[in-house]
N, C-alpha and C positions, 0 to 999 in steps of 0.2 A: 817287544821282547821278539827276537828271529828266530823266525821257525826252523828246528832240526831236523834235517834231514839227511837219508843215508841214500847212495845211489845204489840198485840190483842192476848188476851187469852180466849178460848171457852172454858169452865168448866163445864164438865156433873153434873148429880145432884149426881151423887158417890162422887166428888170431894168437892168441895166449890160453892154451890148453892148460887145465888145471885138473888135477885128478880130485876126487871125490874128496880125500883127504885135506888137500889145500879147500878146498870150498867150503869146508865144514868148519875151517879156522874162523876164531872170531873175524868181524869185520876191521877194516885198515882206518884206524882212528886218526891216521894222518897223524900223528906224533914228526915233531920236529917242523911241519908244513902248515903254519898258522892260515887258517881262513880254507884249508882243503876240504871237501866234502869226502866224507868216509864210503866206502865200496865194500860191499861185498858181491862176489864174484862165482855165477854157474857154469859148469863144460855146457849145458844145454838146458833148453825149456823144458823138457822133463825133468830134469833134474832140478829145477828151482820148483815145478811144481810136487815134487816126492817129497822134498824138503820145507817148502812153504805150503802147506796143503791150506785148503779152506779152515778147517776148524784152528789149526794154529793162528791164521790171520783174524780169525775170530776171537780168538782166547787176547791175542797180541793188542787187539783193539779194547778189547774188552779192560785191559791191567791198564791200557792209555788213560780209560776214560776213571779208572779205580785204584787209580795208586795207592799202595799201602800192604793192599792184600796179601795174606798169608795164600801159600799153594793150596791148602785144604778148603781155607774159608771159597778161595775164586772156582775150585771145584765144584762146591756147594751154588753158589750164585748162576753158572753159568749150567749148571744141571747136566754133570760130567764125572764120570768115572774117575774117583782120586789118581788112582795108577796112571791114566791116559794125560792126564792133566799134568801130572807130575812129570812125566818123558817128553810130553811137548814144551813144557817148561824150561825141562834141561833143554832141549833140542834150541829153543829161541834163545837161551843163553849163553850155549855155544856158538851162535852166529852173532851175539852181541846185541840180540835186539830186545830183549829183558835184561834186567840189573835185577840183583837180588842185595837188598841191604838189611842186616839184622832180621833175616827171615820174611820180609817183607820186599812183593813184587815192582818194579818198576817199569816204564818202557821211555826210555833215554831219547827218542826221535819222535817227530811230531807227524812226519812224513815219510813213505816210502815211495821211492819211482824207481819203477822199472825198467830197462834202457835194453834193446836189444837191434843192433846195428845190421843193417840188410845190406849196405854194400861200405866198404872200407873206401877209404879217399885219401887217392895218392896223388903227390904233385902232377904228375899227367894227366888226372882226369879230373882235376877242379875245373872249374870254366871261369 
């Protein structure tokens, strides 16, 4: 079975500027483009870190390893307050990083890859 991956891009203002609302939208699943890797874009590293906090990533990893839990059970198992877990699950769902089916939580991806381009290459800069 192939690894399901989503790429997280941090784009600077010189590339493609996205407002917070655009960054919060669900990941682009590449519909109509078979084989296209889904992407989630943030306008800065700070925005990435504030949106995908360490607690949210720990929660996401737990869901990936224990799929089928509901939010209340997840909160109990990871030892966090239900209200905070519910808010984090909702945020991850909005990003497309968690799926909800019949009250159960699932992680649609096996791997998250973050990418930050240091230098844009143009045809005149390539060697």
